[in-house]
C-alpha positions in Angstrom: -66.3 110.7 108.5 -67.1 107.3 107.0 -63.7 107.2 105.4 -62.0 108.3 108.5 -63.6 105.6 110.4 -62.3 103.0 108.0 -58.9 104.5 108.4 -59.2 104.3 112.2 -60.4 100.7 111.9 -57.4 99.8 109.8 -55.1 101.5 112.3 -56.4 99.4 115.2 -56.1 96.1 113.3 -52.9 96.3 111.4 -49.3 96.5 112.8 -47.3 99.4 111.4 -44.1 97.6 111.7 -44.8 94.6 109.4 -48.2 95.1 107.8 -49.5 97.4 105.1 -51.1 100.8 106.1 -54.1 102.1 104.2 -54.8 105.4 102.5 -58.3 106.2 101.3 -59.1 109.1 98.9 -62.4 110.8 98.4 -63.5 108.3 95.7 -63.1 105.6 98.4 -60.3 104.1 96.3 -57.8 102.0 98.3 -54.1 102.6 98.1 -51.8 100.3 99.9 -48.3 101.3 101.0 -45.6 99.2 102.6 -44.0 100.4 105.8 -40.5 99.4 107.2 -40.9 100.8 110.7 -38.0 103.3 110.6 -37.7 105.1 107.3 -40.7 105.3 105.0 -40.5 106.2 101.4 -43.7 105.5 99.5 -45.8 106.9 96.7 -49.5 107.7 96.9 -51.6 108.7 93.9 -54.5 111.1 94.3 -57.2 111.8 91.7 -59.1 114.2 93.8 -58.9 117.7 95.3 -58.3 116.1 98.7 -56.7 112.9 99.9 -56.6 111.5 103.4 -53.4 109.6 104.1 -53.2 107.4 107.1 -49.7 107.6 108.5 -49.2 105.3 111.5 -46.4 106.8 113.6 -45.3 104.1 116.0 -44.1 104.6 119.5 -40.7 105.9 118.6 -38.3 108.5 120.0 -39.6 112.0 119.3 -39.3 114.2 117.3 -40.4 112.6 114.1 -39.3 114.4 110.9 -41.8 114.1 108.0 -41.3 115.2 104.5 -44.0 115.2 101.8 -42.8 115.3 98.2 -44.6 115.8 94.8 -43.0 116.5 91.4 -46.0 118.6 90.3 -48.4 119.1 93.2 -51.9 120.2 92.4 -52.2 121.7 95.8 -49.8 124.1 97.5 -50.2 123.1 101.1 -51.5 120.5 103.4 -52.7 120.1 107.0 -51.7 117.5 109.6 -54.5 116.3 111.9 -54.3 113.9 114.8 -56.8 112.0 116.9 -57.3 113.2 120.4 -56.8 110.4 122.8 -59.5 111.5 125.2 -62.3 112.8 122.9 -61.5 110.6 119.9 -62.1 113.6 117.6 -59.7 114.8 114.9 -57.8 118.0 115.8 -55.5 120.2 113.6 -51.8 119.8 114.6 -50.1 121.8 111.9 -51.6 124.0 109.2 -50.5 125.0 105.7 -47.4 122.8 105.5 -45.2 122.9 102.4 -43.9 120.2 100.2 -40.2 119.2 100.3 -39.8 120.7 103.7 -38.8 118.7 106.8 -41.7 119.0 109.4 -40.9 118.3 113.0 -43.7 116.4 114.8 -43.4 116.3 118.6 -46.7 114.6 119.6 -47.2 110.9 119.9 -50.8 110.3 118.9 -52.1 106.9 118.2 -53.0 107.5 114.6 -52.3 110.9 113.0 -53.8 111.8 109.7 -52.2 113.7 106.9 -54.5 115.8 104.6 -53.3 117.2 101.3 -55.7 119.8 100.3 -56.4 123.2 98.7 -59.7 125.2 98.7 -58.8 126.7 95.4 -59.5 123.6 93.5 -63.0 122.7 92.4 -64.6 119.4 93.5 -64.2 118.0 90.1 -61.7 115.2 89.5 -58.1 116.3 88.7 -55.4 114.5 86.9 -53.6 111.7 89.0 -50.6 113.0 90.9 -48.1 111.0 92.8 -47.2 112.1 96.4 -44.5 110.5 98.4 -43.7 110.8 102.0 -40.6 110.1 104.1 -40.2 110.2 107.8 -37.2 109.6 110.1 -36.7 109.6 113.8 -33.6 110.2 115.9 -33.3 106.4 116.2 -33.1 105.9 112.4 -29.9 105.5 110.6 -30.9 108.1 108.0 -31.4 110.7 110.7 -28.2 109.9 112.3 -26.2 110.1 109.1 -27.9 113.3 108.1 -27.1 115.0 111.4 -23.6 113.7 112.1 -21.8 116.8 110.8 -20.7 120.1 112.0 -23.1 122.4 110.1 -24.3 125.2 112.3 -22.1 124.1 115.2 -20.2 126.8 117.2 -16.7 125.9 118.2 -14.1 127.8 120.2 -10.6 126.8 119.2 -7.8 127.4 121.8 -4.2 126.8 120.7 -0.8 128.1 119.7 0.7 129.1 116.4 -0.5 125.9 114.6 -4.1 127.1 115.4 -3.3 130.8 114.6 -1.3 130.6 111.5 -2.5 130.4 107.9 -1.2 128.6 104.8 -0.1 130.1 101.5 -3.8 130.3 100.5 -4.5 132.5 103.5 -6.4 129.8 105.4 -6.0 128.3 108.9 -7.2 124.9 109.7 -10.2 126.5 111.4 -11.0 128.3 108.1 -11.1 124.9 106.3 -13.3 123.5 109.0 -15.7 126.4 108.4 -15.5 126.1 104.6 -15.9 122.3 104.3 -17.9 121.4 107.3 -20.1 124.4 107.9 -19.2 125.1 111.5 -18.6 128.5 113.0 -15.1 128.5 114.6 -13.9 131.2 116.9 -10.2 130.8 116.4 -8.4 132.2 119.5 -5.1 130.5 119.0 -2.0 132.6 119.7 1.5 131.8 118.5 4.1 131.1 121.0 1.7 130.2 123.8 1.9 127.1 126.1 -0.8 125.1 127.7 0.7 125.9 131.1 1.2 129.3 132.7 5.0 130.0 132.1 5.1 132.6 134.9 2.6 134.5 137.0 0.9 137.1 134.7 0.4 140.6 135.9 -2.2 143.2 135.1 0.4 145.5 133.5 3.2 143.5 132.0 6.7 144.9 131.8 8.4 142.0 129.9 7.7 139.7 127.0 7.5 136.7 129.5 4.8 138.4 131.5 3.0 139.3 128.4 2.8 135.9 126.9 2.0 134.3 130.3 -1.4 136.2 130.2 -2.0 134.7 126.7 -1.1 131.1 127.6 -4.0 128.7 127.1 -4.7 128.3 130.8 -5.1 132.0 131.2 -7.1 132.4 128.0 -9.5 129.8 129.4 -9.6 131.5 132.8 -10.5 134.8 131.2 -13.2 133.1 129.1 -14.7 131.6 132.3 -14.5 134.6 134.5 -15.2 137.1 131.7 -12.4 139.3 133.0 -10.1 140.0 130.1 -8.1 142.8 131.6 -4.8 141.0 131.7 -5.2 139.6 128.1 -6.1 143.0 126.8 -3.1 144.7 128.4 -0.7 141.9 127.4 -1.9 142.1 123.7 -1.4 145.8 123.7 2.0 145.5 125.3 3.2 142.8 122.9 1.9 144.8 119.9 4.1 147.7 121.0 7.1 145.6 121.9 7.3 143.2 119.1 4.8 144.5 116.5 2.9 141.3 117.1 -0.8 142.3 117.2 -3.0 139.8 119.1 -5.6 142.4 120.0 -8.2 141.2 117.5 -7.9 137.6 119.0 -8.7 138.9 122.4 -11.7 140.9 121.0 -12.9 137.7 119.3 -12.7 135.7 122.6 -14.6 138.5 124.4 -17.4 138.4 121.7 -18.1 134.7 122.2 -21.7 134.0 123.4 -21.0 130.9 125.5 -24.6 130.0 125.8 -24.6 129.2 122.1 -21.2 127.4 122.0 -21.4 123.7 121.3 -17.8 122.7 121.6 -14.3 123.7 122.6 -11.1 122.4 121.1 -7.6 122.6 122.7 -4.7 121.9 120.3 -1.4 122.9 122.0 1.6 121.6 123.9 4.5 121.8 121.4 5.7 125.0 123.1 5.5 123.4 126.6 7.9 120.6 125.5 11.3 122.1 124.7 11.8 123.5 128.1 15.0 123.6 130.2 13.1 122.5 133.3 10.7 119.7 134.1 7.5 121.4 133.1 5.3 118.4 132.4 4.4 117.9 136.1 2.7 115.0 137.8 -0.5 113.3 136.9 -3.4 114.6 138.9 -1.7 117.9 139.6 -3.6 121.2 139.7 -0.4 123.3 139.5 -1.0 125.4 136.4 2.7 126.2 136.2 3.0 122.6 134.9 1.5 121.2 131.8 -0.5 118.4 133.3 -1.8 120.7 136.1 -2.9 123.2 133.5 -4.6 120.4 131.5 -6.6 119.4 134.6 -7.5 123.0 135.4 -8.6 123.9 131.9 -11.0 120.9 131.9 -12.3 121.8 135.4 -12.9 125.5 134.5 -14.6 124.8 131.2 -16.7 121.8 132.5 -17.9 123.7 135.6 -18.5 127.1 134.1 -20.1 125.9 130.8 -21.2 122.4 131.5 -23.2 122.3 128.3 -20.1 122.7 126.1 -18.3 119.6 125.0 -14.5 119.6 125.2 -12.2 117.9 122.7 -8.4 117.8 123.1 -5.7 117.4 120.4 -2.1 116.4 121.2 0.9 118.0 119.6 2.0 116.7 116.2 5.4 115.4 115.0 8.2 118.0 114.3 11.8 118.6 113.7 13.3 121.0 116.2 15.2 122.8 113.5 14.4 125.7 111.1 16.4 124.2 108.3 15.8 121.1 106.2 19.6 120.5 106.2 19.2 119.5 109.9 16.1 117.3 109.5 17.7 114.2 110.8 17.4 112.0 113.8 19.2 114.4 116.1 16.2 116.9 115.7 13.4 114.4 115.2 10.6 114.6 117.9 10.6 110.8 118.4 14.3 111.0 119.5 15.2 114.4 120.7 14.9 114.6 124.5 15.7 110.9 125.0 18.8 109.8 126.9 20.3 108.9 123.5 19.7 112.4 122.1 19.4 115.3 124.5 17.8 118.5 123.3 19.6 120.7 120.8 18.9 124.4 120.3 17.6 125.3 116.8 20.2 126.7 114.5 19.8 130.4 114.0 17.9 130.8 117.3 19.1 132.5 120.4 18.5 129.5 122.7 21.4 128.7 125.0 23.3 125.4 124.3 21.9 123.5 127.2 21.8 120.1 125.5 21.6 118.2 128.8 18.7 120.2 130.3 15.6 118.9 128.6 13.6 117.2 131.3 10.3 116.4 129.5 11.5 113.4 127.4 10.7 113.2 123.8 7.7 115.0 122.3 6.2 111.6 121.7 6.4 110.8 125.4 5.2 114.3 126.2 2.1 114.0 123.9 1.2 110.6 125.3 1.3 112.0 128.8 -1.1 114.8 127.8 -3.4 112.3 126.2 -3.4 110.1 129.3 -4.2 113.1 131.6 -7.1 114.2 129.3 -8.6 110.8 129.3 -8.4 110.6 133.1 -10.8 113.5 133.0 -13.1 111.5 130.7 -12.6 113.9 127.8 -12.1 112.7 124.2 -8.5 113.2 123.1 -7.2 112.8 119.6 -3.7 111.4 119.3 -2.5 113.8 116.6 1.1 112.7 117.2 0.8 109.0 116.3 -2.4 108.9 114.1 -2.1 111.9 111.8 0.0 109.8 109.4 2.8 112.2 109.2 6.4 110.9 109.6 10.0 111.8 108.7 9.5 110.2 105.2 6.6 112.4 104.1 7.4 115.4 106.3 8.1 117.7 103.4 4.6 117.2 102.1 3.3 119.2 105.0 6.2 121.5 106.1 8.1 124.2 104.4 11.9 123.6 104.1 12.7 126.4 106.4 10.3 125.4 109.2 10.1 122.1 111.0 7.5 123.1 113.5 4.5 124.7 111.6 2.8 122.5 109.0 1.9 125.4 106.6 1.3 122.9 103.8 -0.8 120.7 106.0 -3.6 122.8 107.5 -6.3 121.3 105.2 -5.3 117.8 106.4 -5.3 118.9 110.0 -8.8 120.3 109.4 -10.0 117.0 108.1 -8.5 115.1 111.0 -10.0 117.5 113.7 -13.4 117.6 112.0 -13.5 113.8 111.6 -12.7 113.4 115.2 -15.4 115.8 116.3 -17.9 114.1 114.1 -17.0 110.6 115.3 -17.2 111.8 119.0 -20.1 114.2 118.5 -22.5 114.5 121.4 -23.7 118.1 120.7 
């Protein structure tokens, strides 16, 4: 106990932030280590079976994460003791801790003690061994940098075909997020869907319009929040039989989500809302889910009130040419221009769209995307401006899109994954 009293005396007289702490081994040899107050990486040398290391944990945000390292430890485990504030006696906090393992400490004792020991070693002197220890806290830069990632996060991704589709390597952008960032992504994107409800869905659809209405993002979110998937199941079955387009596995995936364990939701849609022959954008502040902005507000309300622990992240539509063919990739079909007063909407060549060039009421896709972003931000939800900040334009368009498709970036899903993941990490609060 004499050595422990010396340690305690040091602890009461020296300041952990700017002074040296003291470690004392069984030979009563003094070992001095410098402390920087946040992250400590120091080396201690023991020549005995047991060494008592005085580790002064200052009053910092808990938990504290401690790691003890040794290249060739002569002992397999160690105990952590702490001084009881009332009795003044030492008590065991954690037993049989291992080297090179992050140990979470959730007590705030005045002066905890770390013992490295093993009863299998005789009392005789052993060869010198270097031990080092590091600890970080949630306030330290090292802790922050090590934990700003998506590893282990669970994310539900709502969207349209850009979320659902895969590239020529068989990977969607959500697959790349899983592969490179370690998140688990429940990809429930469905091609052809809109943010808004295109018409009132029914329990038993009798038309393609009714079928897709049940799968529009607003109604997928409503099902996820109510846990009633009847309309979505019936719609997926109907569309599978009607169009040989099987979305049943996506509905089953959404049904399987354990929302208590979900960290975040992403919504990446809107390009199908835009080229409409009626004014579908709607008014700011609306709750009309038949309009895009009303559906945006309702999606955020439903998710935030049903699953308040889940963080929501929104992503605007991206640039596009409204033409299937590269031969028509010009300003007439470019999303910055089409829908403006100078260039009304043109139907895609090869499509069965009517030639209603004067009927586009939503402005350009750029205008449409910015309106979505503004509405999301009015709800205090982080929104990534994919349209203006992805770095894609009409000059590098072919780098990300196949020549026969100006809407789906099948060569750019990896880059979309990087953009989405970096936005999640930069705005991570889960």
